[in-house]
C-alpha positions, 0 to 999 in steps of 0.5 A: 323950733329953730335954734335962734328962735324965741318962744314966748308964753305964759306959765312956761313949765321949767322942763319945757323952758329947759328943754327949749333953751338947751335947744338953743331957743330964747324963752320969755314967760310973761307971766314972770313980769310985773306988769302982767301980774298987776294987770292980771290981778286986777282982771282976777279980782273983777272977775271973783267979785263978779262970781261973788255977786251973781252966786249969793245974796251979798252986797258989796 
């Protein structure tokens, strides 16, 4: 990546973010935003409920 570019991803390892920053690349980790975390929590909860219901003889 060229200096001045923007690197956007989720859950960027610290060493990669530091390396990019040292090369003049702006880093944006959307997984650190509150909006993403709220939406991700909802989806994760729905998935966990689906797995629990489909893998057992339980009701909620």
